[in-house]
C-alpha positions in Angstrom: 46.0 51.4 15.0 42.7 50.8 16.8 39.6 52.3 15.3 37.8 55.0 17.3 34.0 54.5 17.2 31.5 57.3 17.8 27.7 57.5 17.8 25.9 56.9 14.6 23.3 59.4 13.4 20.5 57.0 14.1 21.6 56.6 17.8 21.8 60.4 18.2 18.3 60.8 16.7 16.9 58.1 18.9 18.3 59.6 22.1 17.0 63.1 21.1 13.6 61.6 20.4 13.4 59.8 23.8 14.6 62.9 25.6 12.0 65.1 23.9 9.2 62.6 24.8 10.3 62.6 28.5 10.5 66.4 28.5 7.0 66.7 27.0 5.7 64.4 29.8 7.3 66.6 32.5 5.9 69.8 30.9 2.4 68.2 30.8 2.7 67.3 34.5 3.7 70.8 35.4 0.8 72.3 33.6 -1.6 69.9 35.3 -0.2 70.8 38.7 -0.6 74.5 38.0 -4.2 74.1 36.8 -5.0 72.0 39.9 -3.4 74.6 42.2 -5.5 77.4 40.6 -8.7 75.3 41.1 -7.7 74.6 44.7 -7.2 78.4 45.3 -10.7 79.1 43.8 -12.3 76.5 46.0 -10.5 77.8 49.1 -11.7 81.3 48.4 -15.3 80.1 47.9 -15.0 78.1 51.2 -13.8 81.1 53.1 -16.6 83.3 51.8 -19.3 80.7 52.4 -18.0 80.0 56.0 -18.0 83.8 56.7 -21.6 84.1 55.5 -22.7 81.1 57.6 -21.0 82.5 60.6 -22.7 85.9 60.2 -26.1 84.1 59.9 -25.4 81.9 63.0 -24.3 85.0 65.0 -27.7 86.6 64.6 -30.3 83.8 64.9 -33.1 86.3 65.8 -32.7 87.9 62.3 -33.2 84.6 60.5 -36.8 84.6 59.0 -39.1 81.6 59.2 -38.3 78.6 57.0 -38.6 77.5 54.3 -37.3 80.4 52.2 -34.8 80.7 49.3 -32.6 83.6 48.1 -30.9 83.2 44.8 -28.0 85.5 44.5 -25.9 86.8 41.6 -26.1 89.5 39.0 -29.8 88.8 38.5 -30.7 88.4 42.2 -34.3 87.5 42.6 -34.6 88.6 46.2 -33.0 92.0 47.0 -31.2 92.4 50.3 -33.4 94.2 52.8 -32.2 97.7 53.7 -31.5 98.6 57.3 -29.5 97.2 60.2 -31.3 93.8 60.2 -30.7 92.7 56.6 -31.0 89.0 55.7 -29.2 87.4 54.2 -26.2 89.4 55.3 -23.4 90.5 53.0 -21.6 89.2 50.9 -25.0 88.0 49.5 -25.9 88.2 46.6 -22.4 88.3 45.1 -18.8 89.2 45.8 -15.5 88.9 43.8 -16.9 86.6 41.1 -18.9 84.4 43.5 -22.7 84.3 43.5 -24.4 83.1 46.7 -27.6 81.2 47.2 -29.1 80.9 50.7 -31.7 78.2 51.6 -33.6 78.0 54.9 -35.2 74.7 55.6 -37.3 73.3 58.5 -35.7 70.3 60.3 -36.9 67.5 62.5 -34.9 69.0 65.3 -37.1 71.2 67.5 -36.2 74.9 67.6 -33.6 74.6 64.8 -33.5 75.6 61.2 -31.1 74.3 58.5 -29.2 77.1 56.7 -27.5 76.1 53.4 -25.3 78.4 51.5 -24.2 77.6 47.9 -21.4 79.6 46.2 -21.4 79.5 42.4 -18.5 80.7 40.2 -16.9 80.1 36.8 -18.6 77.7 34.5 -20.8 75.6 36.7 -18.5 75.3 39.7 -20.2 75.2 43.1 -19.5 74.8 46.8 -22.3 74.1 49.3 -22.0 74.3 53.1 -24.7 74.1 55.7 -25.3 74.6 59.5 -28.1 74.6 62.0 -29.4 77.8 63.5 -31.6 78.2 66.6 -35.0 79.7 66.0 
């Protein structure tokens, strides 16, 4: 009668160990993807808000004060938003939904133009900076 052979205990333990290492690697990959996706969504939200602020500034070039000037936004905003219909910088400065905004006006070598740079800050040291030219 032929002898029926099965798996030994060491073969079963080895296959379980290899399977668990592979499973841990896949779980680590999934957590990294989820973390990257959350960071991407934060950056996209910041980009959207900064672009909106730059568009509002560019839409009203007559409201933009002379350069160079700086507005640092956030909970401890050093420059309050002016009251009235012609406020600069426009909302969402100084902050909105966890983002603090800094607005920088700079002179340029282009005649009749000012450089406007908006920096969004959030989280622990995360920033996004966009800039555009505005007519004087």
